[in-house]
Each structure stands twice: as structure tokens, then as C-alpha cells.
C-alpha positions in Angstrom: 0.0 0.0 0.0 2.9 2.4 0.9 4.5 1.7 -2.5 1.3 2.4 -4.3 1.0 5.8 -2.5 4.6 6.6 -3.4 4.0 5.8 -7.1 0.9 8.1 -7.0 2.9 10.9 -5.5 5.7 10.5 -8.1 3.2 10.8 -10.9 1.9 14.0 -9.3 -1.7 12.8 -8.8 -3.9 13.6 -5.9 -4.2 10.7 -3.6 -7.9 11.3 -2.9 -8.7 11.5 -6.6 -7.1 8.1 -7.1 -9.0 6.6 -4.2 -12.2 8.2 -5.4 -11.7 6.7 -8.9 -11.0 3.2 -7.4 -14.0 3.3 -5.2 -16.2 4.4 -8.1 -14.9 1.6 -10.2 -15.5 -1.0 -7.4 -19.1 0.3 -6.8 -19.9 0.5 -10.5 -18.9 -3.1 -10.9 -20.7 -4.2 -7.8 -24.0 -2.4 -8.7 -23.8 -3.7 -12.3 -23.5 -7.3 -11.1 -26.2 -6.8 -8.4 -28.5 -5.2 -11.0 -28.1 -8.1 -13.4 -28.8 -10.6 -10.6 -31.7 -8.7 -9.1 -33.3 -8.1 -12.5 -33.1 -11.8 -13.4 -34.4 -12.8 -10.0 -37.3 -10.3 -10.2 -38.1 -11.5 -13.8 -38.1 -15.2 -12.6 -40.3 -14.5 -9.7 -42.8 -12.2 -11.3 -42.9 -13.6 -14.8 -41.9 -17.2 -14.5 -45.4 -18.5 -15.1 -46.5 -15.5 -17.2 -43.5 -15.4 -19.4 -44.9 -17.2 -22.4 -48.5 -16.1 -22.0 -50.3 -14.0 -24.5 -52.5 -11.0 -23.9 -56.0 -12.1 -24.8 -58.1 -10.0 -27.1 -60.8 -8.2 -25.1 -63.6 -5.6 -25.4 -64.7 -3.4 -22.6 -68.0 -1.6 -22.8 -70.1 0.3 -20.3 -73.6 1.6 -20.0 -75.5 3.3 -17.2 -75.9 0.1 -15.2 -72.7 -1.9 -15.6 -69.3 -2.5 -17.2 -68.9 -5.5 -19.5 -65.6 -7.2 -20.2 -65.6 -9.7 -23.0 -62.4 -11.8 -23.3 -61.6 -14.2 -26.2 -59.7 -17.3 -24.9 -59.3 -19.7 -27.8 -58.4 -23.2 -26.9 -59.1 -22.7 -23.2 -61.7 -24.6 -21.2 -63.7 -23.2 -18.2 -61.8 -25.2 -15.7 -58.5 -23.6 -16.9 -59.5 -20.1 -16.0 -58.5 -18.3 -12.8 -60.3 -15.0 -12.3 -59.3 -12.6 -9.5 -61.4 -9.6 -8.9 -60.6 -6.8 -6.5 -62.2 -3.4 -6.1 -59.7 -1.8 -8.4 -58.6 -4.5 -10.9 -59.4 -7.8 -12.7 -56.7 -10.4 -13.2 -57.4 -13.1 -15.8 -55.2 -16.1 -16.0 -55.9 -19.0 -18.3 -53.5 -21.9 -18.8 -54.0 -25.2 -20.7 -51.6 -28.0 -21.3 -52.3 -31.1 -23.3 -50.1 -34.2 -23.9 -50.9 -36.5 -26.8 -49.6 -39.9 -27.8 -50.3 -41.7 -31.1 -49.2 -45.3 -31.6 -49.5 -46.8 -35.0 -48.0 -50.1 -36.2 -45.3 -48.2 -38.1 -44.9 -45.0 -36.1 -45.1 -43.5 -32.7 -45.7 -39.8 -32.0 -45.8 -37.7 -28.8 -46.7 -34.1 -28.6 -47.3 -31.5 -25.9 -49.1 -28.3 -26.3 -49.1 -25.5 -23.8 -50.9 -22.2 -24.1 -51.7 -19.4 -21.7 -53.3 -16.0 -21.5 -52.7 -13.4 -18.8 -54.3 -9.9 -18.5 -54.7 -7.3 -15.8 -57.4 -4.7 -16.2 -57.7 -1.6 -14.0 -61.2 -0.8 -13.0 -62.9 2.5 -12.3 -63.7 3.2 -8.7 -67.5 3.4 -9.1 -68.1 -0.4 -9.5 -69.8 -2.9 -7.2 -67.4 -5.8 -7.6 -69.2 -7.9 -4.9 -72.2 -8.4 -7.2 -70.2 -9.2 -10.3 -70.9 -12.2 -12.5 -68.9 -14.2 -15.0 -70.0 -16.4 -17.8 -67.9 -18.6 -20.1 -69.2 -20.1 -23.4 -67.8 -20.7 -26.9 -64.2 -19.8 -25.7 -65.4 -16.3 -24.6 -65.4 -15.1 -21.0 -68.0 -12.4 -20.2 -67.6 -10.5 -17.0 -70.4 -8.1 -15.9 -69.6 -5.7 -13.1 -72.5 -3.5 -11.9 -72.0 0.2 -11.2 -72.7 1.6 -7.8 -76.0 3.4 -7.8 -75.3 7.0 -7.0 -77.8 8.8 -4.8 -78.9 12.2 -6.1 -77.1 15.0 -4.4 -79.0 17.0 -2.0 -78.2 20.7 -1.7 -77.0 21.7 1.7 -79.1 24.4 3.3 -77.0 27.2 4.8 -78.3 28.6 8.1 
């Protein structure tokens, strides 16, 4: 260490500038490596099951009484759908796996098919999610969420 300091002085450099550069280099390398690791970990945790999922096609309409969300889920069966509904969002997850074997006298074939859909929809605040209903038919999911009935405003009398 003493020899390194003597070399720095001979070159006419400021000792604190050299230390600062070294520390910056060490921390940059450290944060770069940590960022790579953290990003991979976060991606694995958050998107491991959602990574290959597609965004399903959907239509959202509303009228005076409710909001309707129609989601197209081709190749998905009712038992494969997970629907999570909270006061501010809808999370739709649909996943289907199928494994097939075909044995013929002259050939043998195995195939595996996996498909999935994932979508999160933010909801407006004036919905009554507790009285929602969902229907699934012909590979289409229909979610009906009623709006909260607003009471007419009463003017406040000033005394």
C-alpha cells in the first residue's frame, strides 16, 4: 500500500482522486453485477409463469348500469380459467396443457401443447365488484360488473 502511494505521488496525482476513482470503479462493478442478478431474480419471480403467456383480445363496454368485459380465450376450457377480482382490478389467467400420444403399427408420436393467457385490467372506482358475475361459453369469457348506484345530491341548506 505504501509503495502504491509513493507511485501516485511520483506521478503528481492527488491521492484522494485516485481513491475516489478506485471506489467508483468498485461500486460500479458491484452495482452492475447486483442489478443483473436482481433483475433476473425479479423476472423469474414475477414472470416465471406468465413469461410465455399471450394477452387475450378483449372488449370493454359500459352503460348506465354496468361495465362488461368480453375476453376471447381460444383453446381454453372453463376449468383452466382463474379470475381474481378486487375493487380496483381484474386479473385473468388461463392456462391449458395437453399431452398426446399416437401409436400406430409403423410409427409413434408424442406431442405436448401449452398455451396461456394473462391480462390485468384496471377498474374504475364506481363499481360494485361484490355483485359481479362471470359467464364462459364458446371460448369467450364475459364479466359483468354493476356500477354503484349513485344517490342524487341534496343541496345543503346554509343557516
